[in-house]
N, C-alpha and C positions, 0 to 999 in steps of 0.2 A: 318779690323773692321771700319766700318762707322763712321765717325764724326757726331755727333747730332748738330742740331740747336743750343742747350744749348751750347754744347762745342765750336761751331765756334764762337758766341757770346762772351763768356767768354774769348776765346784767343784773339779775336779780340780788346775786351777791354783791356787786358794786354797788347798788341801791341801799341794800340794807347796811353795808360797812363802808357807807361814803365817807366818814370822817378818817377811818384808818386808812383807806386807799387814796384819798386826796393827800393826806400826810407822807406815806409812804410814795406818791408820784414825785413829790418835791425831793425827797432824799435819793429816790431812785436817778432821777435826773440829775442831780448834783454828783451823785457816784459814777453815772456814766460820763461826766464831764471830768472828774476827778478822783478816781478810785482811791488813791493812796489817803487822801485827806478825808474822805467821807465813808471808809471803809467800816468803821466801828459803829457808826450810826445806822449805816445801811444793813449791817447783819442784825443789830439789835432790832430794830423795825422789822427787817425781813423776816425774822423769826416769828413775828407776830402774824405777819401777812401769811406765812407759809401755813400756820395751825389753820387760819381762816380758810386758805386755798385747799387743804386737806379735808377739811369738814364739809366743803361744798362739793369737793369731788365725790366723797362719800355718798353725800345726799343724791347725786345724779346717778352713781353707779348703782346704789342700793335701790333706788325706784327701778331700774332696768332689771335687775336682779330678781326682785320682789314680782315682776309682772312676766315671768318666765323668759326674759330674753337675757339671761346671765351671760351667754357667751359673746355678747355685744358690749358688755360693760369696759372691757379693756379698750376698745374702739373709742367709747364714749370718753374715757379717762384720756385718751390720747389728743382727742378733739378739745376736750376742756384745756389740757395744758399747751395746746397750738394757740387758744385764745388768750390765755395768761401769756405767753412768751411773745406773742405779736403785741400785747398792751404794754408788758414789762421786760423788754429784751434782756435784762441782766438778772431777771429772777434766778437763774441758777447759779449766779455767783455767790447767793446768800450762803454765808458760813465759809466762804473760801478767805483764807487769810495770806495775804501776799507778805513775803519775806523781805 
């Protein structure tokens, strides 16, 4: 099975930022098990991870736009975030504060 450009960028991001994502995996899993107790650290670490994710999403889409395939960049972004959500299902909860 061929690896897509989206998968290549996602894997490269995980390799380059291995320490950050390893640390985030731990807090992500803690948050998944007990959101209330781990919300503050999850949100704090999650902000850093979101910055990395946005940077790599932009790299992926900018390359597409620069090569004349700009109309596909939103689909690339969607595919990228599918990868993110598959690996970190609670990613969309960053910044959400429970009452």
